[in-house]
C-alpha positions as CSV (number, residue, x, y, z in Angstrom):
1,M,0.9,6.9,13.4
2,L,4.1,5.2,11.9
3,H,7.1,7.0,11.1
4,R,9.6,6.0,8.3
5,P,12.9,7.5,8.1
6,V,14.7,8.5,5.3
7,P,17.8,6.4,4.3
8,R,21.0,8.4,5.5
9,L,19.1,11.2,7.2
10,K,17.4,9.4,10.2
11,R,16.1,12.5,11.8
12,L,13.5,13.0,8.8
13,T,10.6,10.9,8.6
14,L,7.6,10.0,6.4
15,A,4.5,10.1,8.7
16,Y,2.2,7.3,7.6
17,L,-1.4,6.9,8.9
18,A,-2.5,3.7,7.2
19,E,-6.3,3.7,8.1
20,G,-6.7,7.2,8.9
21,P,-6.5,9.8,10.5
22,A,-10.1,9.2,12.4
23,I,-11.6,12.2,11.9
24,D,-15.1,13.3,10.4
25,W,-14.7,13.0,6.5
26,T,-18.0,14.4,5.7
27,G,-17.1,18.0,6.9
28,D,-14.3,20.5,6.3
29,L,-10.7,18.4,6.0
30,N,-8.6,21.5,6.1
31,A,-9.8,22.0,9.6
32,W,-8.2,18.9,10.6
33,L,-5.6,18.4,7.9
34,D,-3.9,21.6,7.9
35,P,-3.0,21.5,11.8
36,L,-1.9,18.0,11.4
37,A,0.5,18.9,8.7
38,A,2.0,21.8,10.7
39,Y,2.4,19.6,13.8
40,L,4.3,17.2,11.9
41,K,6.6,19.3,9.8
42,A,7.6,21.0,13.2
43,H,8.3,17.4,14.4
44,D,10.6,16.5,11.5
45,A,8.3,14.9,8.9
46,F,9.0,15.4,5.2
47,A,5.7,14.1,4.1
48,I,2.6,12.8,5.2
49,R,0.7,9.8,3.7
50,L,-2.8,9.1,4.4
51,G,-5.0,6.0,3.8
52,P,-8.7,7.3,4.4
53,P,-10.9,4.6,5.1
54,I,-13.5,6.1,2.7
55,R,-14.9,4.2,0.1
56,T,-16.0,5.4,-3.7
57,N,-17.5,2.3,-5.3
58,V,-18.9,-1.2,-4.3
59,W,-19.6,-4.2,-6.4
60,S,-21.9,-7.1,-5.1
61,A,-20.4,-10.6,-5.4
62,T,-22.9,-11.2,-8.2
63,Q,-21.6,-8.5,-10.5
64,V,-18.0,-9.6,-9.6
65,K,-18.6,-13.2,-10.9
66,A,-20.4,-12.2,-13.9
67,G,-17.4,-9.8,-14.7
68,I,-15.2,-12.8,-14.3
69,A,-16.9,-14.9,-16.6
70,D,-17.2,-12.1,-19.4
71,P,-14.1,-12.3,-21.5
72,G,-14.8,-8.5,-22.5
73,I,-14.0,-7.3,-18.6
74,T,-10.5,-7.3,-17.8
75,R,-10.5,-5.0,-14.7
76,L,-13.0,-4.5,-12.0
77,T,-13.5,-0.7,-13.0
78,D,-14.9,-2.1,-16.3
79,L,-18.0,-3.1,-14.5
80,L,-20.7,-0.5,-13.5
81,S,-20.9,-0.4,-9.5
82,H,-23.8,-0.9,-8.0
83,H,-23.2,1.9,-5.5
84,D,-21.1,5.5,-5.7
85,D,-20.6,7.2,-2.5
86,P,-20.6,10.8,-3.0
87,V,-18.5,11.1,0.1
88,G,-15.5,9.5,-1.4
89,T,-15.8,11.7,-4.7
90,R,-15.9,14.7,-2.3
91,V,-12.8,13.6,-0.4
92,T,-10.9,12.8,-3.6
93,N,-11.5,16.1,-5.0
94,Q,-10.8,18.2,-1.7
95,L,-7.5,16.3,-1.2
96,R,-6.3,16.8,-4.6
97,D,-7.6,20.5,-4.7
98,C,-5.6,21.1,-1.5
99,G,-2.0,19.6,-2.8
100,W,-2.2,16.0,-1.7
101,L,-1.0,13.3,-4.3
102,P,-2.4,9.9,-5.1
103,Q,-0.3,6.9,-4.7
104,S,-2.3,4.2,-5.9
105,P,-1.3,2.5,-9.1
106,E,-3.9,1.8,-11.9
107,D,-4.7,-1.6,-10.7
108,G,-5.1,-0.4,-7.0
109,F,-2.4,-2.9,-5.8
110,G,0.9,-1.3,-5.0
111,T,3.7,-1.4,-2.0
112,G,1.1,0.5,0.1
113,H,-2.2,0.0,1.6
114,P,-4.6,-1.8,-1.2
115,Q,-7.2,0.4,-2.7
116,F,-9.4,-2.5,-3.5
117,K,-10.8,-4.8,-0.9
118,Y,-13.1,-7.7,-0.5
119,E,-15.6,-7.2,2.6
120,V,-18.3,-9.3,4.1
121,P,-20.6,-7.0,5.7
122,L,-21.6,-8.1,9.3
123,H,-24.5,-5.7,9.4
124,R,-27.9,-4.7,7.9
125,P,-28.3,-1.1,6.2
126,D,-30.2,-0.4,9.5
127,G,-27.2,-1.2,11.6
128,Q,-28.5,-4.6,13.1
129,A,-26.0,-7.5,13.2
130,L,-26.5,-10.4,10.4
131,T,-27.5,-13.7,12.0
132,E,-25.2,-16.7,11.5
133,A,-28.0,-18.0,9.2
134,E,-27.9,-14.9,7.2
135,L,-24.1,-14.8,6.9
136,L,-24.1,-18.5,5.8
137,S,-26.9,-18.1,3.2
138,G,-24.6,-15.5,1.4
139,M,-21.9,-18.2,0.9
140,N,-21.8,-20.5,-1.7
141,Q,-22.2,-24.1,-1.4
142,L,-18.5,-25.3,-1.1
143,W,-18.0,-22.7,1.7
144,R,-21.2,-23.9,3.6
145,R,-19.8,-27.3,3.5
146,N,-16.2,-26.5,4.7
147,I,-17.7,-24.8,7.4
148,K,-19.9,-27.6,8.7
149,K,-17.1,-30.1,8.3
150,A,-15.0,-27.9,10.5
151,A,-17.6,-28.0,13.2
152,K,-17.9,-31.6,12.7
153,E,-14.1,-32.3,13.2
154,A,-14.4,-29.8,16.3
155,V,-12.0,-27.1,14.9
156,E,-12.0,-24.5,17.2
157,V,-11.5,-20.8,16.3
158,T,-10.1,-18.6,19.3
159,V,-9.1,-14.9,19.5
160,S,-5.4,-14.8,20.4
161,D,-3.2,-11.9,21.5
162,D,-0.1,-13.7,20.3
163,L,0.3,-11.3,17.0
164,K,4.3,-12.4,16.8
165,A,3.1,-16.1,16.1
166,F,0.8,-14.9,13.4
167,H,3.7,-12.7,11.9
168,D,6.3,-15.8,11.9
169,L,3.6,-17.6,9.7
170,Y,3.2,-14.4,7.4
171,L,7.1,-14.1,6.9
172,Q,7.1,-17.5,5.7
173,T,4.3,-17.1,3.5
174,A,6.2,-13.9,1.8
175,A,9.3,-16.1,1.4
176,R,7.4,-18.6,-0.1
177,D,5.4,-16.2,-2.3
178,H,8.4,-14.0,-3.0
179,F,6.5,-10.5,-1.9
180,T,8.0,-8.2,0.5
181,P,6.6,-8.7,4.0
182,R,5.5,-5.7,6.5
183,P,7.4,-5.5,9.8
184,L,5.6,-6.6,13.0
185,S,5.2,-2.8,14.1
186,Y,3.0,-2.3,10.8
187,L,0.5,-5.0,11.7
188,D,-0.2,-4.1,15.1
189,P,-3.0,-1.5,14.1
190,H,-4.5,-3.8,11.8
191,V,-5.2,-7.0,14.0
192,G,-8.3,-9.0,12.7
193,L,-8.3,-7.7,8.9
194,I,-9.1,-10.3,6.6
195,Q,-9.5,-10.7,2.9
196,F,-12.4,-13.2,1.9
197,K,-12.8,-14.6,-1.6
198,L,-16.1,-14.6,-3.6
199,G,-17.3,-17.9,-2.1
200,I,-18.2,-16.2,1.1
201,G,-20.5,-13.9,-0.4
202,G,-19.8,-10.2,0.3
203,Q,-18.9,-7.3,-2.0
204,A,-15.9,-5.7,-3.5
205,A,-15.1,-2.2,-2.7
206,R,-12.8,0.6,-4.0
207,Y,-11.5,3.0,-1.3
208,I,-10.0,6.5,-2.4
209,G,-6.5,4.9,-1.9
210,E,-3.3,6.5,-0.4
211,W,-2.6,10.2,-0.6
212,D,0.7,11.9,0.0
213,L,1.4,15.7,1.0
214,P,5.0,16.8,0.9
215,L,6.1,19.1,3.5
216,R,9.9,19.3,2.3
217,P,9.4,18.8,-1.4
218,M,13.2,18.2,-2.0
219,I,13.4,15.3,0.4
220,Y,10.3,14.0,-0.6
221,R,11.5,13.8,-4.6
222,A,14.8,12.2,-3.4
223,F,12.5,9.6,-1.3
224,N,10.6,8.8,-4.2
225,L,13.5,8.2,-6.4
226,Y,15.1,6.1,-3.9
227,M,12.0,4.1,-3.4
228,R,11.7,3.4,-7.2
229,R,15.2,2.2,-7.6
230,R,14.7,0.0,-4.5
231,E,11.4,-1.5,-5.9
232,S,13.1,-2.2,-9.4
233,V,15.5,-3.9,-7.9
234,R,13.3,-6.1,-5.8
235,H,11.4,-6.9,-9.2
236,R,14.4,-7.9,-10.9
237,A,15.3,-10.1,-8.1
238,R,11.9,-12.0,-8.1
239,S,12.0,-12.2,-11.8
240,G,15.5,-13.7,-11.7
241,R,17.1,-10.9,-13.8
242,P,20.0,-9.1,-13.0
243,A,20.1,-5.9,-11.7
244,A,20.5,-2.9,-13.8
245,P,24.0,-1.8,-14.2
246,E,25.2,1.5,-12.3
247,P,25.5,4.3,-14.9
248,S,29.2,4.5,-16.1
249,R,31.1,7.4,-14.9
250,P,33.2,9.5,-17.4
251,R,36.8,8.8,-16.8
252,S,38.9,12.0,-16.4
253,P,41.0,12.9,-19.2
254,S,45.0,12.9,-18.2
255,I,48.1,14.1,-19.6
256,S,51.5,13.1,-19.5
257,V,53.7,15.9,-17.9
258,R,57.3,16.1,-18.8
259,S,59.6,17.6,-16.2
260,P,61.5,20.3,-18.0
261,R,64.8,19.3,-16.2
262,S,64.5,15.9,-17.5
263,S,64.2,13.9,-20.7
264,R,62.4,11.0,-19.2
265,E,58.7,10.3,-19.3
266,P,56.9,9.9,-15.9
267,S,56.0,6.6,-15.1
268,E,52.2,7.2,-14.9
269,A,49.9,9.6,-16.5
270,T,48.9,12.6,-14.1
271,P,45.1,12.9,-13.7
272,W,44.0,16.3,-14.5
């Protein structure tokens, strides 16, 4: 769990579970989430943000390719999914009924965790691991050729614990492509998550997205206002537009005070 402090109120935090919590989402959510909310509120959280690892819809690579080729399809959700998960629908309804607020934008890609992901299943429906040949058969010709070329040139892929080296490259990419990078502490729970393209096969999946539960509503509203303004400033900076000017404050009226014992005007107006 990550704790994000409020600007100027360092004691209060937004409690963030990016891929959790790790509970049984098929059961009674209140039995898990109510004690979690009570505990975090007692430990100075002003809100909780969850990113449950629960899918609602899945589209095959074939469907996505057909949608890209169809000029009448502008969004992934314009396509009928080949699988709808009833657990995702139930969890979505239960969170909303319990006062949780959805945070995912319409296109599913906001400042938080993405709601839409592209995944390559490594197991069959019966749980058995796919063989290397089966994985390669799901890729297009270009991907298979590149993999064979890499093997021929003795490219070696290893698992490393040096997350700092990866983060340094990630920061360079963020600077080049003008997006806001995550801190190193954010990446620790997500080592190994990779987004693949259509050429490698797989499927597109929509998750239920991130949800907030305000524990201190006034602080939560102030935090959201601050985040919207900060994002607006960053968007203007990326687009090269100047930041919106601060709203002008009304000037205090002033009067000239004449001393009853002097006929001279004071040199400056006295603010009222």
